[in-house]
C-alpha positions in Angstrom: 5.9 -0.4 -26.5 4.8 -4.0 -26.8 7.9 -5.8 -25.7 7.9 -7.1 -22.1 10.7 -6.0 -19.8 11.5 -9.0 -17.5 14.4 -10.3 -15.5 14.0 -13.9 -16.6 11.0 -15.4 -18.5 12.0 -18.8 -17.3 10.9 -18.0 -13.8 7.2 -18.1 -14.9 6.4 -21.5 -13.3 7.3 -20.3 -9.9 5.3 -17.2 -10.3 2.3 -19.1 -11.6 2.3 -21.3 -8.4 2.3 -18.1 -6.3 -0.6 -16.6 -8.3 -2.7 -19.8 -8.0 -2.1 -19.9 -4.2 -3.4 -16.4 -3.6 -6.3 -17.0 -6.1 -7.6 -19.6 -3.7 -7.4 -17.2 -0.8 -9.0 -14.1 -2.4 -12.7 -15.1 -2.4 -14.2 -11.6 -3.0 -12.3 -11.4 -6.3 -13.5 -14.9 -7.2 -17.1 -13.8 -6.7 -16.6 -10.6 -8.8 -14.8 -12.6 -11.5 -17.9 -14.6 -12.4 -19.8 -11.4 -13.3 -17.0 -9.4 -14.8 -15.9 -12.3 -17.0 -19.4 -12.6 -18.4 -20.2 -8.8 -18.7 -16.7 -7.7 -19.8 -17.0 -4.1 -18.6 -13.5 -3.3 -19.7 -13.9 -4.5 -23.3 -11.8 -2.3 -25.6 -10.1 -0.4 -22.8 -6.4 -0.2 -22.0 -5.5 -0.3 -18.3 -2.1 0.6 -16.9 -1.2 -0.5 -13.4 1.8 0.8 -11.4 1.7 -1.5 -8.4 3.9 -3.7 -6.2 4.2 -6.5 -8.7 3.7 -9.7 -6.7 1.1 -12.5 -6.7 -1.9 -10.6 -5.3 -1.6 -7.7 -7.7 -1.0 -10.2 -10.6 -4.3 -11.9 -9.7 -6.0 -8.5 -9.9 -4.4 -7.7 -13.3 -5.6 -11.1 -14.6 -9.1 -10.3 -13.4 -9.1 -7.0 -15.3 -7.9 -8.9 -18.4 -10.7 -11.4 -18.0 -13.1 -8.4 -18.0 -11.9 -7.4 -21.5 -9.0 -5.0 -20.7 -5.7 -4.8 -22.3 -3.5 -4.7 -19.2 -0.1 -3.1 -18.9 1.7 -3.5 -15.6 4.8 -2.0 -14.0 6.2 -1.7 -10.5 5.8 1.1 -8.1 9.0 0.5 -6.1 12.4 -0.6 -7.4 12.6 -3.4 -4.8 9.1 -4.8 -4.6 8.8 -6.6 -7.9 8.9 -10.4 -7.7 10.6 -11.5 -11.0 8.9 -14.9 -11.1 5.4 -13.3 -10.8 6.3 -10.7 -13.5 7.3 -13.6 -15.8 4.1 -15.5 -15.1 2.0 -12.5 -15.7 3.6 -11.8 -19.0 3.1 -15.5 -20.0 -0.6 -15.0 -19.4 -1.0 -12.1 -21.7 -0.4 -9.0 -19.5 2.3 -6.6 -20.8 4.9 -6.3 -18.1 7.7 -3.7 -17.7 9.3 -4.5 -14.4 12.4 -6.1 -12.8 13.5 -6.4 -9.2 16.3 -4.2 -8.0 16.4 -1.7 -10.9 18.0 1.7 -10.7 15.9 4.8 -10.4 16.5 5.7 -14.0 15.4 2.2 -15.1 12.3 2.4 -12.8 11.4 5.7 -14.5 11.8 4.2 -18.0 9.5 1.3 -17.0 6.8 3.7 -15.9 7.0 5.6 -19.2 6.9 2.2 -21.0 3.7 1.3 -19.2 2.1 4.6 -20.3 3.1 4.2 -23.9 -0.1 2.2 -24.6 -2.1 5.4 -24.1 -4.2 4.0 -21.2 -7.9 4.7 -20.6 -7.7 3.8 -16.9 -4.7 3.9 -14.6 -4.3 2.2 -11.2 -1.5 3.8 -9.2 0.2 3.0 -5.9 2.2 5.8 -4.5 1.6 8.4 -7.2 4.7 8.1 -9.4 2.7 7.0 -12.4 0.3 9.9 -12.0 3.1 12.4 -11.5 4.9 11.3 -14.7 1.7 11.3 -16.6 0.9 14.9 -15.6 4.4 16.3 -15.9 6.0 14.3 -18.7 3.1 12.9 -20.8 0.3 15.4 -20.4 -0.7 14.5 -24.0 -2.1 11.2 -22.7 -4.7 12.9 -20.6 -7.1 13.1 -23.5 -7.3 9.3 -23.7 -7.9 8.9 -19.9 -11.3 8.0 -18.5 -9.8 8.3 -15.1 -7.6 6.6 -12.5 -7.4 5.4 -8.9 -4.8 5.7 -6.1 -4.2 2.9 -3.6 -2.0 4.5 -0.9 -2.0 7.2 1.8 1.2 8.7 0.2 -0.3 8.7 -3.2 -3.5 10.5 -2.0 -1.3 13.1 -0.3 0.4 13.8 -3.6 -2.9 13.8 -5.4 -4.3 16.4 -3.1 -1.3 18.6 -3.5 -1.5 18.2 -7.3 -5.3 18.9 -7.3 -4.7 22.4 -5.8 -3.1 23.3 -9.2 -5.7 21.3 -11.2 -5.6 17.7 -12.3 -6.3 16.9 -16.0 -8.3 13.8 -15.5 -10.6 12.2 -12.8 -8.9 10.4 -10.0 -10.5 8.2 -7.3 -9.0 8.1 -3.8 -9.4 4.4 -3.0 -7.2 4.7 0.0 -9.8 6.9 1.7 -12.5 4.2 1.8 -13.3 2.7 5.1 -12.8 -0.8 3.7 -9.3 0.2 2.7 -7.8 2.0 5.6 -9.5 0.1 8.4 -8.3 -3.2 7.0 -5.4 -2.8 4.5 -3.6 0.0 6.4 -4.2 -1.4 9.9 -4.4 -5.2 9.7 -2.4 -5.6 6.5 0.5 -3.4 7.4 0.4 -4.6 11.0 1.0 -8.2 10.0 3.2 -7.8 6.9 5.7 -5.4 8.5 6.4 -7.8 11.3 6.5 -10.7 8.9 9.1 -8.8 6.9 11.2 -7.9 10.0 11.0 -11.3 11.6 11.8 -13.3 8.5 14.7 -10.9 7.7 16.3 -10.8 11.2 15.1 -14.2 12.7 15.2 -12.4 16.1 12.8 -12.2 19.0 10.4 -9.3 19.3 9.3 -10.0 22.9 11.0 -7.8 25.5 12.4 -5.4 22.9 11.6 -1.7 22.8 9.9 -0.9 19.5 9.7 2.7 18.3 6.9 3.4 15.9 7.1 6.7 14.1 3.7 7.7 12.9 0.3 6.7 14.4 -2.0 6.8 11.4 -3.8 3.6 10.5 -0.6 1.9 9.4 1.3 2.9 12.6 -1.7 1.8 14.7 -1.5 -1.7 13.1 2.3 -2.0 13.6 2.1 -0.9 17.2 -0.8 -3.2 18.0 1.0 -6.2 16.6 4.3 -5.2 18.4 2.4 -5.2 21.6 0.9 -8.6 20.9 4.3 -10.0 20.2 5.5 -8.8 23.7 7.3 -5.7 22.8 7.5 -2.4 24.8 6.1 0.1 22.3 6.9 3.8 22.0 5.1 6.1 19.6 6.6 9.2 18.0 4.1 11.7 16.5 3.7 15.3 15.4 -0.1 15.3 15.5 -1.2 15.9 19.1 -4.5 14.1 18.6 -2.9 10.9 17.3 -0.3 11.2 20.1 -3.0 11.4 22.7 -4.7 8.4 21.1 -1.5 6.4 21.3 -1.1 7.3 24.9 -4.7 6.2 25.6 -4.0 3.0 23.8 -1.3 2.3 26.4 1.8 3.2 24.5 4.7 5.5 25.5 4.7 8.8 23.6 7.8 10.9 23.3 9.9 12.8 20.7 12.3 10.8 18.5 15.2 12.6 20.2 14.3 10.7 23.4 13.1 7.5 21.8 16.3 7.1 19.9 18.2 6.3 23.1 15.7 3.6 24.1 14.7 1.7 21.0 15.9 -1.7 19.8 13.7 -1.7 16.6 12.6 1.5 14.8 9.9 1.5 12.2 8.9 4.6 10.2 5.3 5.0 8.8 4.8 8.7 8.3 4.8 9.5 4.6 7.3 12.3 5.4 11.1 12.7 5.1 13.8 12.9 7.7 11.9 11.1 10.4 15.1 9.4 11.6 18.2 11.5 10.9 21.9 11.1 11.8 21.3 13.2 14.9 18.9 10.5 16.1 21.1 7.6 15.0 24.1 9.0 16.9 22.2 8.3 20.1 21.1 4.8 19.3 22.3 1.8 21.3 24.5 -0.9 19.8 22.6 -3.2 17.5 19.6 -1.0 16.9 17.6 -2.0 13.8 16.0 0.5 11.4 13.1 -0.3 9.1 10.8 1.8 7.0 7.2 1.0 6.0 6.4 4.3 4.3 6.1 4.4 0.6 9.4 6.2 -0.2 12.9 5.6 1.1 13.2 9.1 2.6 12.0 8.6 6.1 15.3 7.3 7.3 18.4 9.3 6.3 20.0 6.5 4.3 22.2 8.8 2.3 23.5 10.3 5.6 24.2 6.9 7.0 26.2 5.9 4.0 28.1 9.1 3.9 28.9 9.1 7.7 29.7 5.4 8.1 33.3 4.3 8.5 32.3 0.8 7.3 29.2 -0.7 5.7 28.7 -4.4 5.2 26.0 -6.9 4.5 25.5 -9.2 7.5 22.5 -11.1 6.2 20.2 -10.9 3.2 18.4 -7.5 3.3 20.4 -6.4 6.4 23.3 -3.9 6.2 25.5 -3.0 9.2 26.8 0.5 9.6 29.7 1.3 11.9 30.1 5.1 12.5 33.4 4.7 14.3 32.5 3.3 17.7 32.6 -0.3 16.6 29.0 -0.8 17.6 26.9 -1.3 14.4 23.4 0.0 13.7 21.5 -2.2 11.2 19.4 -1.0 8.3 16.8 -3.4 6.8 15.9 -3.5 3.1 17.9 -0.4 2.2 15.3 1.8 4.0 12.6 0.8 1.5 9.3 -0.8 2.2 10.3 -3.6 4.6 7.1 -5.6 4.1 7.6 -5.9 0.4 11.4 -5.6 -0.1 11.8 -8.3 2.6 8.5 -10.1 2.4 5.4 -10.8 0.3 3.4 -7.8 1.4 0.0 -7.9 3.0 -1.9 -11.1 3.4 -4.1 -12.3 0.5 -7.4 -12.0 2.4 -6.6 -8.3 3.2 -5.6 -7.5 -0.4 -8.7 -9.3 -1.6 -10.6 -6.4 0.0 -8.4 -3.6 -1.4 -8.3 -5.0 -4.9 -12.0 -5.6 -5.0 -12.3 -1.9 -4.3 -9.9 -1.2 -7.2 -11.7 -3.4 -9.6 -15.2 -2.1 -8.8 -13.9 1.5 -9.0 -12.4 0.8 -12.4 -15.7 -0.7 -13.5 -17.5 2.4 -12.2 -15.2 4.6 -14.3 -15.8 2.5 -17.3 -19.6 2.7 -16.9 -19.9 6.3 -15.9 -17.1 7.8 -18.1 -19.4 10.5 -19.5 -20.3 11.8 -16.1 -16.8 12.3 -14.7 -15.0 15.6 -14.3 -11.3 16.4 -14.0 -11.0 16.3 -10.2 -10.5 14.1 -7.2 -13.4 11.7 -6.2 -14.2 9.6 -3.2 -15.1 6.1 -4.1 -18.9 5.8 -4.1 -20.2 4.6 -0.8 -22.2 1.9 -2.5 -18.9 0.3 -3.6 -17.5 0.4 -0.1 -20.6 -1.2 1.3 -20.7 -3.8 -1.4 -17.2 -4.9 -0.6 -18.0 -5.0 3.1 -21.0 -7.2 2.5 -19.0 -9.5 0.2 -16.3 -9.8 2.9 -18.9 -10.7 5.5 -20.3 -13.3 3.1 -16.9 -14.9 2.5 -16.3 -15.1 6.3 -19.7 -16.7 6.9 -21.0 -13.7 8.9 -24.4 -12.1 8.8 -25.7 -8.9 10.3 -29.0 -7.3 11.3 -31.1 -4.9 9.2 -33.1 -1.9 10.5 -36.8 -2.5 10.9 -39.1 0.0 9.2 -39.8 1.4 12.7 -36.1 1.9 13.4 -35.6 3.6 10.1 -38.5 5.9 10.8 -37.1 6.7 14.2 -33.7 7.6 12.9 -35.2 9.8 10.1 -37.2 11.6 12.8 -34.4 12.5 15.2 -35.5 16.1 15.0 -38.6 15.3 17.0 -39.4 16.7 20.4 -38.0 15.1 23.5 -41.4 13.7 24.5 -41.7 12.1 21.0 -38.1 10.7 21.1 -38.6 9.2 24.6 -42.1 8.0 23.7 -43.6 9.9 26.6 
């Protein structure tokens, strides 16, 4: 398919302004662009991206195009596509199949359309593109050099898929230190609260915030909630993470108990049925529910709609649910990713790191295609370190290096005690 699927091509000027703004705040990609534009490592390759289609991902798509790729882009969530950015991207020569607010069947059709080019490289966010490729278009595997996955949820799905065998190489970008320590923690921590605050226009200070899930994303959200003056409760199923949350100064309890106390609930688990109707029935008047996990299954939205006596929109991206008591509970962004459905996603400087990892991983695949096997890969440590050094460079930071004597000392840690203590 060569025809773009857009909401309104006339929105392109607005989208172009957004792309230019983030371009000036993504200095790592700017550094990489100089080399990639000159060397064109993607010359002759088709790249399909299933991503949250907004300005920062658009900037990445244009960099791949500048490196010689024929780029096809679609969304990875029905509510996260920004129509003006999609239009601007199409105007600049990227094939785009995405509109904001599509049905699930339309979303599925757009994923298939993006695969119709027979891509050599895929960049996935959440795993939907990979699942469809494996289950519905396995014939395309013969064209694939490989792919990469951006998110925790997507990597979880990849690992489950890999147990049965995966028909092409896939790189787990999410598992790099420069991804989860920054994107998952600082990116999610800021963007989730940006989405909630701009949607509700309410104070966070003094409220009780319940964070479900204390992985890197949950840690970031809890940290920022504390900084905003909230009382934070963490709900977990992993005893190690729960202990960590307690040592970080947060209350820890089951959702059954937290449901009675919370003012704002945020799910970030990658699992389903985290907040059910049983929990919602105990919540106080005016409790607000938001999800920051990839799929809209963490909060029982279907149960809420079925059980409510009345549902109405009180503000853009906020629905009120009355279950008969007259005291509403509020759902933000239909239970989908609140930081993207109700905001612009992670800050540009954070995604500069993540997308540098994606671009360099794609380049690695292109240059080492003959060496790759059909399995999951970690991103090479050298790429992770290169991005870290570029980040430090763009921040004006410098670090020390080991002296030859220090390197020799570390290499010789199996020496005797007298040698180690220089006795």
